[in-house]
C-alpha positions in Angstrom: 5.5 44.6 -182.1 5.4 44.5 -178.2 2.6 42.6 -176.4 1.6 43.6 -173.2 -0.3 41.4 -170.7 -1.8 43.1 -167.7 -3.1 40.1 -165.7 -1.5 38.6 -162.9 -2.5 35.3 -161.4 -1.4 34.3 -158.3 -2.1 30.8 -156.6 -0.8 30.3 -152.8 -1.8 28.4 -149.8 -2.2 29.8 -146.4 -0.7 27.5 -143.8 -2.9 26.9 -140.7 -1.8 27.0 -137.2 -2.0 24.0 -134.8 -4.6 25.8 -132.9 -6.4 27.3 -135.7 -8.4 24.2 -136.6 -10.8 24.7 -133.5 -11.1 28.3 -134.4 -13.0 27.5 -137.7 -15.7 25.9 -135.7 -16.1 28.9 -133.5 -15.0 31.9 -135.6 -15.6 34.6 -132.9 -13.0 32.7 -130.6 -10.0 33.2 -132.5 -10.6 35.1 -135.9 -7.6 35.7 -137.6 -6.4 39.4 -137.6 -7.3 40.9 -140.8 -4.5 43.5 -141.0 -1.8 40.8 -140.4 -3.0 38.6 -143.1 -3.3 41.4 -145.6 0.3 42.5 -144.7 1.7 39.0 -145.1 0.0 38.4 -148.4 0.9 41.9 -149.7 4.5 41.3 -148.7 4.6 37.9 -150.5 2.9 39.5 -153.6 5.4 42.0 -153.7 8.4 39.4 -153.4 6.9 37.5 -156.2 6.6 40.5 -158.5 10.1 41.5 -157.6 11.3 38.0 -158.6 9.5 38.3 -161.8 11.0 41.5 -162.7 14.4 40.2 -161.7 13.9 37.1 -164.2 12.5 39.2 -167.1 15.3 41.7 -167.0 13.5 44.6 -166.3 16.0 45.8 -163.9 
């Protein structure tokens, strides 16, 4: 009987740029570009899922 798990848990860390430490004190001065951040996270997620598919032999 097959078992399907419909859950993905992703743990990651976001490295800070050197100049970004001061931006946390004043968010308006250097707020991160949300679209760029979403694109990077999406790319990392898709890479992870591709590796998992290769690992379990779904391809």
